N, C-alpha and C positions, 0 to 999 in steps of 0.2 A: 876797360876791359884786358883782364889779367892772363890772356891764354897764350900758350904757344905756339906759333906761327912758324908753316918752313922757310928756311930764308930765298930757297929758288922761286923765281920767276911765274906768272900765271898760275896760282893758287888759290881758290877763290873760297869762303869761308861765311858761314850763314851766322850771321850774330846779334841775341838779342841785348843792343842797348838798354833797353827799358823795358820791363815788362809790366809793368802797370804805372798810369798817368791818368787824374785825372782830368777830365777838360769840361768846359763850358758848353753846352750844348749849342750848336751852331754859329757859334763864334770858329773864325778862324785857327787853325793849329799852324804854329811855324818850328820847322822842325830844322835843326844846325849839328853837322856831324862834323871832329875838325880832332886831329893828333894834340895832343898836349906834352912835346920834350920834356918838359919839365916835371912832371910823375915819374916816378921811381918805376913803374910798370911798364913804360915806352921804351924797349929794349930792342926792336924792330928797325933794325939798320937800312930796310928796304925801301923803294918809294910804293905805296897805296896807291889804288883805287878804289870810285863808290861804283857799283854796279847798279842797285836797286837802292828806293829806300820804300821799304812795307809798314802800313801801320794797319791795323784790325782792330775792331770791335771787341770788348771783353763784356762777360756778363755781370750784372751787378753782384757784387760781395753780398752774403750772409750778416748781417747786422749780430756784433758779437752781445752776448750778454752779460749785465751787471750784477756782480757782487755785493759789491758798495758803495753809495753814494752819498755817506751820511757829510754834512759839512765838515771840512776837514782836509789834509792831507794824505788822504789813502794810497799809501804804495809804496813800491820792494814787493809785491806778492810772490808767495811760492805755493805750486799747485802739489797734491799728490793722491795720486787713488789708495785706497782700504778697500781692496776687494770692489766692490760695484759703487761706493759711496767718494764722492769727489769730498777733498778737504781743502780751501782754500786758506791759508794764512798771510797776513798781512800786515803792514805798521803802519799807525797813523800818528801825524803830530800837526802841529802849524804852519810847516815849510817844507822845503827841501833840506834838511837838517838831522842830519843821524844824531845829535849830539844834545837835543832838548830834554829835557828832563819829562816833558809831555805828553811825548814819543813810546808808545808801548805797542804792542805786538796782539791782534786777536784773529781768532779764526771762523769760519762759518762751514758747512757742509751742505753738499745736495746729493739727493739720490735719482733726480730726474734729468741727470745731464747738463747740470748748471742752469736750468730755466728757475727754480726756486731754490732758497736759501734757508737754512734756519736760523735762529738767533744768534747773533755774535755771541762769542765768548771770550774771555779774557785769558789771553796764553802766558802773557808775562808782563808785569807793569812795576818794576822795582822804583821805589822812591829815590830818587838821587840819580839817577840813571837814566839815557834815551835807549830805547831797545830796538832793534831792526832785524828781520828774518833776511836769513842769507846764504840758507839751503836747507834742503831737503833729503829725504830718502827713505828707504825700508830696511829694517833689521832682517834676521835670518828666519824671524817666526811671523812678517808679515804685517808688522805693527809699522805706524811711520815717526821716522824722526826727525828731527827739524832741529839748525842751528839758528841762534840767534845771537846778534852781537848787542852785547849790555855795555855800554860807555858812562861811565862818571869819573867819579874820583879815582877810580882805573880802568882796563880795559879789557874784558873778559871776554870769552867764547861759550855759550851755554849750550847744552844739547839736551832736547828734551824729546819725549816719546809717548802716544799717544795709538789707542788703538781702534777709537771709536770717533777720534778728531773734533772732541770736544773736552775732554780733561788732558792735559797735558803735565807731564810729571818729569822735573830735571832728574837727570841720570846722569852728569859728567859735566865738570869747566875745566879741561885740560888744562895744566901749565907747560904752557911750549918756550922753547929756548927763544922763537922768532916768531913775534906778534903779528898775527895775518890781520892783514886790513879786511879780508872776507875767508870762510870755510866755504867753500860750496858744495853743491848735489852730492849725495852719498850715494856710492853702488859697490856690486861686491864683484872679488876676484877670487874664484876659488883658489884655493891654497894660502888665499891671504887674508879672505876676512872681508871687512869692511874696511871700503877707501873712498876718498874723497880728498880733491887739490886745494891749494889754499894759494893767494899771494899777500905779499907785506912790501908797502913804500910809501911815499908820501907824493906823489905824482910831483915832483918838481921834474927838473932838467939833468938834477946829481945823478952819478949812479949808486943807485942807494938798492936798486927795487929789487926783489925776488920773487920764485915763486918755488913751488915744490906739494911734497904728497903727505898726507898722513893715513894712519892705515889702526885696524884695531880687531882685534882676534876675537873678543870677547861682549859683540854686540855693540858696540860703543861707550861700555862703562871704562875703559882705558884706550888712550891712543898715541901714538909712537908720528913723533914728527920728521920731516928727510927734505932739507932743502933738496931742489933739484937745478937752479942757477940762481947766482947770486952775483950785486954787484953789475945790474942791466940798467940802460936808461932807458928812460919813458918812452923812448921809441921803440923796444928791442921789448917789452914789456908785457906780457900775455897777464889780463887780468880778467876776473868772473868766467874762469873755463868750465865748461860742461865734459864730462868724458863719459866714455861706455867702454864694457869688457866687449872685444872680437869673438872669444876664443883663443885656445894656443897660446897663451901669456902675452896676447894682444891688447892693448888697451889705445884708443885712439879718444883725442881729446880736440875742442875749439877753442880758442881764447879770442876775447875782446881786445883791440887796440885803445889804446889811449893817444893817439896820433893822427892827427887830420890828414887825410890823402891817400892812406894805408887800407890795407885789408886783413880778414879776421884772420890769427895765425891758428894753425895746427902743428898740435903736438903728439908725437908718437912713441912706445914702449911695446918691445916685442920679448919682453923678460918678466913680465907681469909686476912691470914697474921698478924695476930695479935701475934701468937705463932709459933716458930720454933724449930722442931730438925734436928741434923746432922749427918749424919753416912758413914763410908768410902763404896763403890761399889767394883765390883768386875772386874771393867773397869780398867785393868792395861797394858793394851798396848800403852802406853802412853810416852811422853814426852813433859811437859810443854805443855800441850795439852787441848786447851781451846774448849769446849764444844760448840755446837748452837743444840738445840732445836726446833724441828717442831712436831705439833699435828694435825694428819689428821681428822677432823672433822666427815667426811662420816666413816671411819673404827673406828677410835677410837685410831689406833694405834701411838705409840711417835718413834719418830727417833732422833738418839742422833749422832751431826756428830762431828768428831776431827781428828785433823791432828797431826799422830805420826811422831816430829820432829827427824832427823839423818837419819831416813830412806825414809823419802819423803812419807810417805800414808796415804792420806784420806781416812778415816773409817766411818761409817756407823752402830751404834746396833738398834735395830729395837724393839719393844715390847709391849705388853699393857700395859699401867700404872698402872693398877689395881693388877698385879702378880710383881711388883717390889718396889708398893709405901711404904710397909711397909716391903720390902723385898729386900734391896740395893744389896745384894749379888749374887740376882738370873738374874741378866743382862743376855740376851741372847748374843751367837757369835759376834764379829764383822763380817763383809766383807768390803773387800777394793774397794773403789769404783775409784780412779783415784791413780798414782803415780809422784811425781814431785823430786824435788830436796832435794837427801840425806844431805843437810849442816843442823847444828843443831838450827841454829838461824837465819839463811838467809830465812827460809821458815814457813808457819803455818798459824795459828788462820784463823780457818773456821769459816763463816757465811753464815746461809741457810737463803733461803727466798722459796716460792709456790707461784706457777701460775696453776690453774688447775689440772694437774695429772701428773706434776714433781716438783720434789725440784731442786734448784736451789744453787751452793756451792761455794761460794766465798774462796781465801785465797792468798797467795803471795809466791812465790818460785823462788828460783836463787841464786849469791852468791854475796856479799857484792864487789866492791861499786854498783852493779848492780843486780836487781830483776822486778818479774813483778809479776803482778797480774793476776789471773784466773778464769774461772769458771767451774763448771763441772754441767752438765743436768742429773738428776737422776733421773727415773720414780718412781714415787711413791709408797711405798711397796704394797703388793698383801694382802687383808684381813686375812690372813692369816702368821706372816712374814717368811720364809726361813730359816731364821739363828736360828728357834725353833724346828725344826724338827732334829731328829736324821742323824746323817751324813750320815748312809749307806742308807738312802731313799732319798737323797737329791741330784738333776739330775746334778747340776751346780758346786757342789764341787769334 
């Protein structure tokens, strides 16, 4: 529980320690609550007392829809709306491997909210290379852009464009001074153009990791790369970030952590991406959890979707971004959207898009060598997110 508490005596706080836990009907349920002084988040110096434990039954969750479940390791999906059409792109190989030659990128589309999907089409299948989807977005005309990482005799990031989700055309393969591990989702920033965050490193304990920014003023044909932080240890390294533009030059990004027992990162810029600061958040119900952010232009609310690996839980946190922009330890509690495979690495990687009043979140689930690409349809949050209300006042907890 990473939330600042007053140091004075006799303060009380209602804390949701776990927003969702699957149980066996009619079986005993054991609850244990204790402090963990060895965790970095335990900075509270005062004694604590437990006043009450409340356990509340929840309604069953909606089942996610299947995008692709043919034999093979269907994984790492990206989902993007082109008007009223969903386009889901994903990679398939034989294992949790990014370099195997057999791994290629495919696409399917849906016009009924993910209930049914068109026949699979090939996006990229270059001989001698393993190809993986790593980022998506829209250009200024509303066409979909897709980053595909291509690894073989050399290492490349190809940018594809499509107007229908069926035919994809490669528009760029930028030559970059720092070779990214991934280039992530594309978003638009006024006075700049298109923007995408990237991260680079080798996941070792050495201080060789970095992250930064890429910008394009010509709808993705050319890109300029800028490092933000370099020489980071794995503990301080934000990976697979997702970002949104909030207006007035403000950009907010959330990044995954590669160190256990920690929380997601939050990175902010107040000057159109020229300078950034990075802090830990209180989002700790994670396990190698890739974030995906959706900003609602009508309500101004920000949704952070992420998948807790090992437990197989697709989670969402909804917040007014002004409340956490300079207060990264103040994210509200999460809610569970869907359940999937409780496998450590053969599931995960949430990616979200929106059509009208519904968010669509893709992820993959299963157990090697066979996994499936799934999508959950989630109503957009109300103007006041329920996760910020006190537990005792919420009818759905």
